[in-house]
N, C-alpha and C positions, 0 to 999 in steps of 0.2 A: 479515554477511550480506549481500550483494546481493540485489536485486530490480529489477526493472524496472515497477516502480509508474508513471515517468513515461512510459513504453511502453506501458501498459493502460488510462494517463488520455489519453491522447494517443487514443488506439481510440478510448472513448467519448464523445469531445470534452467533458471535464471537467476546468473547473481543479479547481485545489487545495480555496479555497475551497469547489466545489460539491462537488466530494467529501465532504471534510471536513461540512459538512453532512448530508447522508447519509447520514454512521456515525453523526455523533454527538462528535465528536471537531474542533480546529481548524486552520485552515491552518497556522500552526509547526508541530502535528505530524504532519501528511502532509508538508509540507517535509523535515522531522527521520528521519521513514521515509524516503524518494527519495534522501535523502545518507545515509541507512544509523547518522546519528547516534543511531534511537531505533530499539527491537524491539516489534511493538507486541504485545498482549495476544491471545491464541486467538480470544479474542472480535470484536479488533477485524481480525484478518488473516481470518476467515470471513464474517463484515459483507464486505469489501475481495472476499474471494470470489464473496460472491453476485453485487457490482455489477460486477465486469470476467467474472460467465459462463464463471470458469476456477479449476482446484482451486489451492490455495495452495502447492504446488509447481512452480506454472507460472509464481507470481511473486515464490516469498521463495525464495532458492537460498543453502545451508550454505557455509562459505568453509574452505579448512585450519582459520583462526584462532580460527573458534568451537566 
């Protein structure tokens, strides 16, 4: 799964740590999501969607091998 979280974070001017605190996870979790090593739960994806004020589909996208 690819994502545009890093871009969305930049638009909102948030660090990984600030975003992590707002959604209740570690900075490492945000880093892992951005690098595509971790797929967030539905709840976490929805929390991120609220913060970024965009649909989950606007920042997460399935790839062929998913």
